[in-house]
LUMZA-175922 format. One record per residue: x, y, z of N, C-alpha, C in turn; residue in three letters. Coordinates in steps of 0.001 Angstrom, whole numbers, plus 500000, padded with zeros to 6 digits. Layout:
REM LUMZA-175922
XYZXYZXYZALA
...
//
This chain:
REM LUMZA-175922
834239207718305531835026206738306623833844206261307267UNK
833355205234307374832233204166307601832512203581309395UNK
831604203377309380831427203021311268831670201631311057UNK
832105201044312680832758199749312314831479198378312047UNK
832152197231311364830724196690311198830286196001312459UNK
830425195604313577829761195829314544829859196499315441UNK
828933196964315923828804197994316928829520197621317913UNK
829676198675318729830635198382320401829493198117321390UNK
828109198610320846827434198021322102826349196599321427UNK
826566195508322645826054194355322285824976194084321956UNK
824655193540320398823414193364319840822241192285320955UNK
821265192695321285820478191482322520819162191516321119UNK
818585190301320930817524189761320291816891189053320933UNK
815269189601321411814723188776321992813651187739321764UNK
813482186852321982812410185908321161811842184508322569UNK
811131183872321849810092182688322771811041180973321936UNK
811322180383322691811746179109322067811743177995323198UNK
811530176609322793811081175670323279812409174510323194UNK
812854173769324500813326172989324502812886170908324197UNK
813582170633323209812380169738322501813701168650323272UNK
813525168343324746813969167438325569813117166626325810UNK
813008165298326183811341164421326543812266163977328193UNK
811225164090329223811407163562330321812510164438331058UNK
812408165734330810813535166557331188813113167146332630UNK
812095167283333139811925166589334560811718165480335478UNK
812482164837334637812947163381335754814838163386335896UNK
815138163872334972816562164030335724816942164509336868UNK
816350165389337416816434165776338510815242166075339308UNK
815155164782340492813915164927341196814158165039342329UNK
813281165985343008812635167012344257811593167293344043UNK
810957167355345702809997167696345884809356169216345909UNK
810389169824346230810635171156345873810831171990344211UNK
810789171258343452811070171527342018809653171165341159UNK
809773172359340685808550172969340045808709172281338461UNK
807735171564338073808106171214336469808236172188335185UNK
809264172150334691809480172816333500808592173385332496UNK
808427174694332633807724175354331779807789175199329989UNK
807002175002329362806914174427327826807492175376327094UNK
807649176800327226807813177830326696808830178350327475UNK
810254179294326592810942179951327555811478181380326844UNK
811276182350327893811845183548326936813315183432327162UNK
814032184184325589815508183960326259816127185222325133UNK
816983185696325323818152186589324297819024185808323830UNK
818984186102322511820386186193322186821484187106322171UNK
823004187144322636823491187949323143824704188373322032UNK
824858189445321085826136189187320200826980190197320664UNK
828566190324320771828968191324321310829768191196320620UNK
829882191828319740830838191974318252830994190512317813UNK
832590190645317785833117189311317407833990188307319125UNK
833918189202320189834079188632321089833167187383321585UNK
831742187232322004831356186231322302830201186430321480UNK
829521184660321853827730185075321525827021184183322769UNK
826782184427322982825965183956324491824388183845324396UNK
824011182852324578822475182866324876822119182701326438UNK
820785183802326500820538183644328433819050182920327722UNK
818901182357328525817395181809328316816848182096330202UNK
816090182148330112815146183000331491814259181662331899UNK
813834181580332878813348180330333735812494180530335255UNK
811567180255335475811178180419337317811915179632337899UNK
812697180673339246813782180196339879813236178977341019UNK
812018178183340460812260176956341525811999175598340475UNK
811983176007338684812010174810338205813381174313337961UNK
814645174839338552816149174511338016816215173770336715UNK
815684174693336328815875174215334797817466174148334192UNK
818253174710334706819729175009334343820292173752334895UNK
819781173608337008820885172624336924820076171085336367UNK
819054171306335826818569169924335188819044169561333580UNK
819287170751332616820509170980331262821217170343331764UNK
821844171258332749823955170857332823823669169217333242UNK
823231168538334040823417167282333738822843166849332725UNK
822017167317332211821240166299330885822636166571329987UNK
822973167556329728824486167653328684825602166915329031UNK
825780167024330531826755165571330601827078164347330612UNK
825394164133329975825407162798329580825434162705327981UNK
825206163522326941825468163912326038826617164283325462UNK
826892163297323817828140163427323488827988164373322568UNK
829209165103322333829651166376321407828789167161321902UNK
829424168875321214828520170054321941827899169955321132UNK
826861169637320127825665170168319685824351169553319781UNK
824234168817320943823424168237321638822344169690321866UNK
822415170365322334821467171199323362821233172425322297UNK
822051172733321517821870173657320279820398172855319318UNK
820844171597318627819904171347318142818628171105318655UNK
818466171180320203817117171065320872815998172274321099UNK
817262173016320619816203174266320363815262174785319432UNK
813906175026319492813298175327318744812635176913318982UNK
812814177682318330812812179020317930811037179395317553UNK
810912179487318654808996180054318249808558181123317487UNK
809071182390318453808721183580317440809661184624318103UNK
810028185916317037810801186512317553810445188037317876UNK
810815188691318989810367190198319041810130191057317592UNK
808791191413317443808520191888316265809353193101316058UNK
809637193376317077810459194872317031811892194273316367UNK
812272193407316202813389192787315902812908193364314632UNK
814713192954314038814296193225312325814928191519311882UNK
814477190710312102815511189148312265813847188351311972UNK
814340187475310783812941186226310854813181185082311157UNK
814839184697311260815337183502311852816353183298312638UNK
816417182654313436817367182439314078818012181041314015UNK
818978181243313723819630179346313258820823179082314327UNK
820736178058314771821733177641316117821704176275315680UNK
821518175795314232822008174348313407822906173753313998UNK
824177174764313642825684174475313770826319175032314586UNK
825307175411315484826130176382316992826739175465317914UNK
827534175268318513828207174276319191829024175167320643UNK
827776175061321475828281175196322905829713175376323807UNK
829873175860323839831576176486324282831716176543326049UNK
830220177075326381830189177355327785829091177020328335UNK
829068177025329710827599176962330197827886177676331744UNK
826843178296331891827183179185333351825754179230334397UNK
825581178676335119824710178732336001825515179528337839UNK
824302181354337751824669181643338957823656181757339721UNK
823983182393341183823097182821341831823202184418341681UNK
823723184912340534824089186457340670823121186793339248UNK
822682185650338333822163185668337205820590185490337226UNK
820562187069337744818598187242337602818742188798337245UNK
817239188493336663817086190090335418815688190119335665UNK
815335191490335998813744191448336079812803190471336381UNK
813765189906337859812895189041338407812780187703338492UNK
813119187550337330813827186301336666814904185466336877UNK
815346184380336713816392183883337169816690183106335252UNK
818416183204334741818834183013333995820047182123334116UNK
820397181578332923821509180593332906822138181216331418UNK
823387181111331547824304181528329984824656180070329392UNK
824661180171327931825207179430326969826104180036325977UNK
827319179797326235828161180462325118828244179507324189UNK
828100179978322761827993179684321466829221179891320563UNK
829828178963319842831132179605318908830485180514317553UNK
829177179682317235828553180842315859827263180898316363UNK
826392181639315272825193181599314994824859182197313513UNK
823821182042313299823430182926311603821737183037311908UNK
822133184048311245820654185021311437820187185809310183UNK
819025185391309758818389186246308146817581187189308903UNK
817425187719307883817091189575308084816373189395307091UNK
814919190563307728813855190512306762813949191430304966UNK
813187191276304244814154191787303254813494193080302931UNK
814567193636302556814799195356302144814577195461300519UNK
813908196679300161813852196892298875815124197669298457UNK
816160196610297136817360197619296337816502196883295295UNK
817486198407294555817608197990293124818620196611292454UNK
819875197059293224820756195755292769821151195442294255UNK
821858194157294078822128192658294570823562193623295091UNK
823880194328296856825338194191297283826176193269297215UNK
827614193484297248828556192164297555828636191867298690UNK
828595190279299099828389189712300293829851189727300904UNK
829753190299302181830906191222302984831401189210303698UNK
832365189437303608833223188182304890834721188966305335UNK
834357189607306636835728189629307611836769188765307929UNK
837549188995307574838364187867308230839149188422309117UNK
839985186776309647840832187151311081842064187703310753UNK
842677188009311821843712189141311543845153187962310777UNK
845250186958310384846311186460309731845865187045308378UNK
845177187967308007844702188215306528845251189557306664UNK
845333190202307619846169191393307300847796191335306253UNK
848496190817306399849988190314306232849172190395304637UNK
848612190235303868848676189646302601847904191023302152UNK
847037191970303213846270192879302354846971193979302524UNK
847457194023303622848457195382303850849253195885302639UNK
849727194668302231850796195072300972850088195799299739UNK
848646195544299408847800196147298125847628197418298637UNK
848087198357299803847811199646300226849007200458299840UNK
848954201619299616850019202838300399849337203892300682UNK
849437204680301983848706205532302712849156206820302628UNK
848249208107302621848782209391301972848268209860303304UNK
848948210231304895848900210603306018848542212279305507UNK
847797213128307020847570214206306769848457215369306460UNK
848574215861305121848965216331304350848543217551303249UNK
848336218128302909847242219326301793847470218110300798UNK
846268217605300661846163217076299089845105217229298260UNK
844978217677297595844174218373296535843285219740297276UNK
844173220684298241843816221451298794842768221183299927UNK
842817219768300675841900219256301591843015218794302634UNK
843099218874304029844197218400305011843401217144305658UNK
843523215534304477843021214516304674843654213205304636UNK
842771212368304770844086210931305324843174210302304133UNK
844236209464303285844011208706302260844218207598302213UNK
843527206430301549844099205133301831844217204678299849UNK
844974204266299285845082204207298074844958202368297637UNK
844255201772297274844133200243296648844993199824295426UNK
845887199578295419846677199347294258845902197538293159UNK
844871197292294045844629196347293441842548196594293845UNK
842294197268293028840678197312293698839535196487292652UNK
839898195931291318839032195660290544838688194293291005UNK
837739193857290957837109192683290690838039191851290261UNK
838130189959290422838946189266289835837983187978290048UNK
838101186803289029837393186043288865837700184815289602UNK
836733184180290295836734182661290637835717182254291037UNK
835922181041289877834712180022289790833498180609289175UNK
832263180746290243831424181070289398830724183154290385UNK
832014183510290516831863184778291758833283185659290945UNK
832628187154291443833829187645291148834427188017292678UNK
835454188214293118835685188640294466836894189882294349UNK
837179190271295407838163191774296217838600191713297323UNK
839381191847297117840232191928298733841173192947298755UNK
840368193526300597840257195199300958840101195083302300UNK
840204196156302565839929196748304387838931197237304364UNK
838416197308305497837334197899305534837504198980306789UNK
837689199813306854838263201330307216837228202164307709UNK
837244202183309343836267203067310387836532203756311530UNK
836382204415311610837089205546312418836081205231314566UNK
837109205675315396836218205343316518836846206671317242UNK
836442207597318023837095208842318898836939208415319940UNK
838172208681320457838287208858322191838659209875322692UNK
837216210097323467836999211523324329838359212150325263UNK
839077210976325748839711211072326693841002212086326261UNK
841148212107325008842718212119324244842388213063323088UNK
841094213260323096840130214098321791840780213638320538UNK
840863212321320284841589211713319066840660210706318480UNK
840806210504317004840657209685315782841272208640315939UNK
840849207592316170841881206877315480840865206033314640UNK
841795205440313008841371204722312381841822203269312388UNK
840691202316312346840620200655312440840721200500311071UNK
841161199235310632840628198652309267840652196982309376UNK
839825196492308868839147195066309195839852194784307857UNK
840077193567307256840603192613306593839498191978306017UNK
839220192355304593837561191902304118837623191143302951UNK
836822190361302953836534189545301279834954189848300884UNK
835263190298299796833877191009299035833631189771297754UNK
832352189983297752832028188582296942830698188987296181UNK
831151189333294616829933189746293712829149188370293527UNK
827609187801293254827159186900292570826229187139292097UNK
825555186325291244824624186631290855823331186245291333UNK
822784184931290924821707184204291890822620183088292420UNK
823360182813293083824132181688293469822996182183295022UNK
822918180440295123822224179781296858822902180606297720UNK
823187180963299110823848180812299775824713179889300101UNK
824526178575300231825846177776300379826915177861299375UNK
826530178504298003827441178255297212828385179536297628UNK
827364180456297896828461181255298092829437181599299287UNK
828920180629300377830090180482301572830910178942300671UNK
830729178449300030831413177479299031832735178148299004UNK
832586179195298213833625179759297620834123180372298301UNK
833696181227298889834556181989300236834953180755301100UNK
834702179885301198835841179027302157837271178596301165UNK
836672178212299870838043178006299083839160178991299373UNK
838166180206298777839561181486298445839993181539300191UNK
839492181583300840840169181645302324841307180063302958UNK
840720178963302340841751178161302345843270178178302072UNK
843221179107300347844477179508299373844656180671299793UNK
844502181574300590845113182222301133845792181555302157UNK
845460180649303254845666180666304370847143179813303970UNK
847011178898302918848439178067301894849132179249301647UNK
849023180706301033849743181485300471850376182253301799UNK
849469182520303167850198183387304345851125182235305458UNK
850757180984305228850960180006305828850413179750307746UNK
849449180422307199848598180264308625847308180017307930UNK
846316179781309193844868179299308798844145181008308672UNK
843531181408307777842916182642307389841373181890307593UNK
840307182441307766838771182307307971837906183635307700UNK
836493183434308450835912184524308268835437184533309738UNK
835287185398309957835037185997311776833450186414311413UNK
832968186995310486831779187567310197831076187916308476UNK
829877187102308243829656187193306938828058188329306661UNK
828030189164305762827112189287305518826631189253304137UNK
825369188228303750825169187236302527823921187979302109UNK
823736188796301193822750189556300673822670188580299612UNK
821211188276299870820556186973298885819545187988297987UNK
818569187879297079817572188111296137816601188750297605UNK
816386187824298029815092187877299258815554188495300383UNK
816763188159301241816523188785302827818196188989302444UNK
818793189305303479820239188714303596820593188182305168UNK
821369187240305420821861186257306265823464187366306600UNK
823310187030307972824833187173308926825228186046309596UNK
826421185657309717826876184684310445827883185412311116UNK
828056185217312594828510185743313603829510184564314263UNK
830633184709314122831392183090314909832797183758315621UNK
832259183085317267833658183941318061834868183276317207UNK
835518184985317765837271184974317179837791184349317679UNK
839172183478316740840018182361316732841025183443317599UNK
842191183080318046843041183290318451843975183411316868UNK
844667184243316793845627183796315998847358184226316564UNK
848089183087316102849471183455316323850499183951315629UNK
850758185083315181851249185930314211852302185302313497UNK
852424185154312296853799184414311967854253185259310904UNK
855723185783310862855860186453309760856493185492308591UNK
855817184595307800856741183932307170855276184276306102UNK
855675183964304719854185184414303691855080184411302600UNK
854009183879301683854815183493299817855080181645300070UNK
854571181648298495855385180283298527856925179741297589UNK
857417180560297719858919180833296927859836179044297260UNK
859150178901298095860498177476298553859707176238298113UNK
858352176866297034857669175583296469858077176068295028UNK
859102176802294690859089176953293411858137178388292583UNK
857035178911293564855656179278293049855964180698293311UNK
856328181754292555856760182863292625855777184095292452UNK
854630183709292620853693184844291771853101185397293054UNK
852109186093293051851411186702294607850328186244294549UNK
849234186433295290848239185618295834847394185479294478UNK
847061186957294054846252186978292633846598185722291689UNK
847935185350291836848045184473290585848391183263291050UNK
848236182979292423848134181545292634846515181591292441UNK
845404182537293127843691182551293314843322182085291106UNK
844036182786290466843929183148289157844475181454287949UNK
845512180365289331845911179855288470845015178354288765UNK
844446178467290181843599177314290969842676176418289464UNK
842236175507289492841398174832288582840020175121289520UNK
839331175616289604838103175647290353837287174184289844UNK
837559173945288756836069172479288840837121171205289111UNK
837988171117289404839193170520289947838657170260291405UNK
838626171045292085838791171425293464837388171533294330UNK
836414171975293498835128172319293889834738171045294627UNK
834521169853294031834274168774294345834195167688295851UNK
835856168700295765836223167835297375837340169186298013UNK
836304170237298335836450171757298349837270171163300303UNK
835976170133300533836699170071302718837925169070302615UNK
837983168532301426839246167324301381840851168717301224UNK
839933169845300504841492170554300503841516171910300989UNK
840736171895301861840488172865302923841914172157304203UNK
841188170713304782841597170147305587843100169806305318UNK
843188169953304602844787168869303720845391170636304272UNK
845000171533303635845819172715303551846134173357305286UNK
844891173152306058844663173321307587845962172327308189UNK
846317171493307955847025169699308558848561170995307889UNK
848875170927306621850119171272306160850466172718307157UNK
849687173922307235849849174697308080850231174210309571UNK
850300173177309937850283172870311295852154173401311401UNK
852550172195309865854414171766310222854605173486310123UNK
854482174167310326855061175869310554855466175847311486UNK
854124175306312831853881175529314313855126174776315172UNK
855242173297314566855754172109314896856852172028314246UNK
857715170919314795859064170251314495859342168928315084UNK
860273168353314628861041166690314855859836165458314926UNK
859441164698315276858771163539315235856987164370315114UNK
856404164889315508855187165631315132854817166094313947UNK
856254167176313645856319167868312157856175166041311348UNK
856643165265311198857026163979310234855282163171310334UNK
855205162772311362853867162480311089852766162902310528UNK
852609164446311024851670165156309997851475165296308555UNK
853153165542307951853516165481306826853288164002306232UNK
853606163424306994853607161511306519851907161657306546UNK
851146161824307499849964161877306708849248162461305689UNK
849539163769305125849431164058304222849705163500303187UNK
850489162740303151850975161797301780850246161077301328UNK
849725160562303130848844159199302744847451159921302223UNK
847418160999302717845563161199302166845712161538300824UNK
847016162316300330847302162800298956847403161039298166UNK
848415160124298556847878158919298231846576158418297677UNK
845643158758298492844034158018298620843309159089297443UNK
844167160189297307842755161048296369843873160837295284UNK
844587160209294669845324160192293785845054159205292803UNK
843638158938292427842887157731291713842229156032292577UNK
841276156143292351840569154747292920840715154938294297UNK
840020153922294388839962153840295774840652153042296439UNK
841128153515298093842307153310298564842371151707298474UNK
841204150998298842841567149744299334841681149290298567UNK
841006149264297179841644148580295975842746148848295466UNK
843770149791295148844929150471295084846216149250295786UNK
845461149396297042846443148633298275846820147434298139UNK
845788146717297795845671145608297992846298145107296743UNK
846246143350296461847211142751295639845825141797295051UNK
845953141520294140844810141378292843844773139754292898UNK
843572139481293520843800137474293493843021137305292395UNK
843066135849291573841975135543290983841222135181291418UNK
840872134078292549839507133588293109838578134829293494UNK
837892134876294003836463136026295164837205136209295810UNK
837204137404296315837967137913297509837235136885298884UNK
836449136244298498835372135504299773836265134370300012UNK
836375133947298620836973132850298472838665133014299329UNK
839285134383298879840829133738299353840610134365300573UNK
839610135113301439839479135395302654839411133841303542UNK
838729133305303315838500131973303629839913131064303574UNK
839995130869302628841684130328302191842776130678303498UNK
842528131749303682843456132491304659843023132225306217UNK
841585132028306131841259131380307780841577130172307718UNK
841296129196307190841947128238306478843205127718307133UNK
844190128826306722845311128456306932845477128835308377UNK
845236130136308767845185130311310332844728128818311589UNK
843563128073310775843156127190311635844528126514311349UNK
845274125625310782846439124679310590847108124963311164UNK
847539126665312012848741126563312184848209127074313832UNK
847178126944313771846759127264315343847720125923316404UNK
847537124570315724847889123735317092849182123940317227UNK
850273124766316403851477124864317162851706126214317822UNK
850949126270318311850603127619319428850544126962320482UNK
851136127342321711851211126365322953849772126515323297UNK
849248125537323896847806125256323970847469126629325377UNK
848128127306325958848010128189326727847101129576326085UNK
848379129837324685847854131518323958847075130853323182UNK
846746129246322283846167129235321719844651129743320872UNK
843461130030321963842662130789322204842199132076322012UNK
843670132866321936844216134346322066844953134302320513UNK
845524133488319913845931133406318696844373133010317520UNK
844097132203317810842557131964316951841718133203316999UNK
841475134105318173840603134963317792841432136527317594UNK
842891136720317878843431137507317414843514137928315902UNK
844518136557315562845038136337313888843925136460313123UNK
842481136366312995841868136722311887841407138382311302UNK
841650138939312865841605140112312573842616140771311908UNK
844096140307311992845094141000311186845791140106310017UNK
844929139271309784845185138615308134844816139922307229UNK
844028140354307744843982141477306126845400141907305741UNK
846516142125306533847554142903305717847728141837305308UNK
848083139652305208848641139620304136848271140206302286UNK
846772140377302475846395141071301168846735142031300851UNK
847328142934301916847906144802301595849662144486300625UNK
849627145423299633850965145469299061852042146026300083UNK
853157146100300256853910147164300848853709148394300553UNK
853755148994301697853795150545301882854383151339300546UNK
855704150794300400856583151686299428855467151630298022UNK
854698150375297809854302150223296414852882150915296548UNK
853178150904297909851435151862297628851122153312297339UNK
852607154036297199852734155108297345853440155376295709UNK
853508154156295119854383154346294089852974155164293117UNK
852143155199293056850417155651292179850936157161292172UNK
851049157175293537850852158805293355852590159437292995UNK
853991158897293429854646159387293046854808159589291208UNK
854207158368290969853761158613289134852896159253288612UNK
852122159438289609850785160611289259851392161948289137UNK
852133162437289896852328163357289891854457163690289428UNK
854703162772288772856110162481288150857168162937289263UNK
856935162408290590858209162834291581859332161956291169UNK
860409162827291123861814161987291023862435162093292325UNK
863049161118293083863360160531294283864759160655294455UNK
865246160327293059866846160794292808867848161525293066UNK
868959161509294144869370162452294912868577163735295381UNK
867872162513296313866983163827297831868127163069298697UNK
867920164261299519868520164217301036868494162238302058UNK
867195162135301791866496161451302367865349160518301177UNK
865732158911300976865053158350300219863851158126300910UNK
862428157521300028861293157341300728861386155939301448UNK
862691155311300820862651153962301923863183154060303070UNK
863972154985303705864084155742304747863141156512305703UNK
861976157055304789861272157804305551859967156816305600UNK
859704156136305296858649154595305588859606154023307032UNK
860988153625306844861487153418308403861714154278309523UNK
861688155497309422861507156323309943860496156577310619UNK
858948155821309805857503156512310190857484155268310925UNK
857717153336310531857527152727311472858125152870312985UNK
859727153074312661860347153785314342859241154299315341UNK
858651155577314717857941156124315950856553156158315754UNK
855642155033314835854762154747315135854397153339316205UNK
855551152433315851855578151436316879856774151169317299UNK
856993152731317762858170152387319199859759151897319237UNK
859685151984317790861140152036317459862283152249318011UNK
863524152462318175864428153327318785864551154264317752UNK
865078155924318068865002156896317740866278157407317886UNK
866918156740318701868421157254319453869329157980318389UNK
869688158987318378870789159140316991870311159291315570UNK
868704159910315362868268159229314378867497161011314108UNK
868222161922314683866947162809315169867316164220313644UNK
869076163961313382869144164924312253868960164142310585UNK
868240162788310711867481162617309696866137162676309878UNK
865830162902310702864011163568310727864014164695310087UNK
864671165459311029864893166584310564865305166564309045UNK
865950165780308300866174165505307224864789165484306048UNK
864503164157306718863117163928306295862014164612306013UNK
862299165314307225861168167074307230861045167678305945UNK
862271168304305922863081169247305216862084168759303546UNK
862486167502303098862195167129301792860874167165302032UNK
860121166484302339858538166207302800857770167311302857UNK
858502168427303763857743169750303447857387170182302672UNK
858598169955301485858169170834300202857707169533298898UNK
857841168634299285857112167752298355855569167644298372UNK
855164167841299904854068167718300170853514168651299828UNK
854335170337299884853681171422299346853656171417297751UNK
854293170765297264854433170765296157853143169831295338UNK
853172168981295670852188167758295923850310168776295825UNK
850490169970296759848993170084297131848513171063295701UNK
849744171864295712849886172668294506849456172221292840UNK
850303171003293060849369170506291802847880169695292117UNK
847734169701293093846388169353293199845361170232292639UNK
845831171478293656844573172554293022844337173000291627UNK
845440172524290673845925173049289586846754174492289290UNK
847917173930289964848662175253289764849795174588288655UNK
849935175103287772850547174664286399852474175034287061UNK
853373174172286054854574174921286145855297174196287855UNK
854711173661288631855140173231289667856032171306289364UNK
857175171903288919857919170433288641858982169946290538UNK
859185168642290121859922167749290989861675167545290355UNK
862454168468290865863504168139290499864250166659290878UNK
865415166786290970866048165299291000866573165604292681UNK
865753166239293587865828166865295291864989167354295483UNK
863525167429296052862992168495296446863715169344297474UNK
863965170372297616864807171631298082864201172034299175UNK
864828171887300378864025172581301609863961174039301691UNK
862910174043302937862980175743303012863880176704303715UNK
863676177565303114864733178338303023864562178920304495UNK
//
């Protein structure tokens, strides 16, 4: 039984930094304000998976925190501050060679008159994640990289274990966990294993030890770079998410490379537990290892970001209903249509004989011819707006745009509860403010059909074989 992944005491790393923000002193001007120093002492405070905070120290009279707060209010996005930070040096007592804020987003900014330490004022910047590179260590073999998953992964991994309580076992009174699937499995260019990391913690008040278990993904890799290891981990997490019907991601990673070790700490995301799991409603009856074994890694690897986004969006449908669920599912169909071959703008347009510029000019000429038919008071508005809308004349009807998708995946709509023509009409009513009175049952039926249809399309896209569409996509049980 080993200790926990992150110690209970927060880790605090001391370093020197520079803020590459021009004219920072010009943001707040007052005679009593001292100029901002070029260098700043700072502490990176990592409290397990609870929080990642940056403490930046500064003289009391330069009002650095107030100037930064004003500057950040004028910036777009939440990467402006962290991208301006340049780490100059790290305390030599630390085992860290690099602190990387390039992907860190600021989540909170805290100024307080109580923020004083060792006679210096500081302010706090909350971060959603941070990447650290540790100094190399001598080792004969490269350990497996570790990805500690969020709580949603527990319901998958729990089924892999049996537990033996404190009863005599081979002459000893011990607690034991038995893993049914302890071997590493192949996935792409790596081998992976899903398990628990067990550790115990003593409670002095009750004189007891509590056994904790953290869901974990282990990845063995030879000479893959860090980005490729993370790429494999993200794809595995996406497929775990599809199987679990909720988002699974890693909160902490320890990636072992030949020359150094990298850790990535993310602030833990809140998980809304769901009891549902598996993909039986999509005619996919295997277990998680069957799913991971069946995917076509070579096909999905180049478009991994698209696959991950699509699965995240699909899992949202388990949390919502009605019109919201309908719009999410329809958007998934639109994205799958765009992915099913060729560029969307080329597939959706009619094929004209003359060059496109000549077609555009012909349409504009017709608009100018029609303009005198519009009342004089609205004629200028017509001439301004009509050219922006003429593009729709070159596009095929929406039903025709989806034909390629349904043909590609051999979808048969005959006998379905709701036809695609009806689904399109519902979509137009919802988006363009049509009357929905009395149509809620039709929306529910459409959601049942699209929920299974989208799920099966995603399975086919990632390469799962033997997923077929019958006369009607059947609803989720």
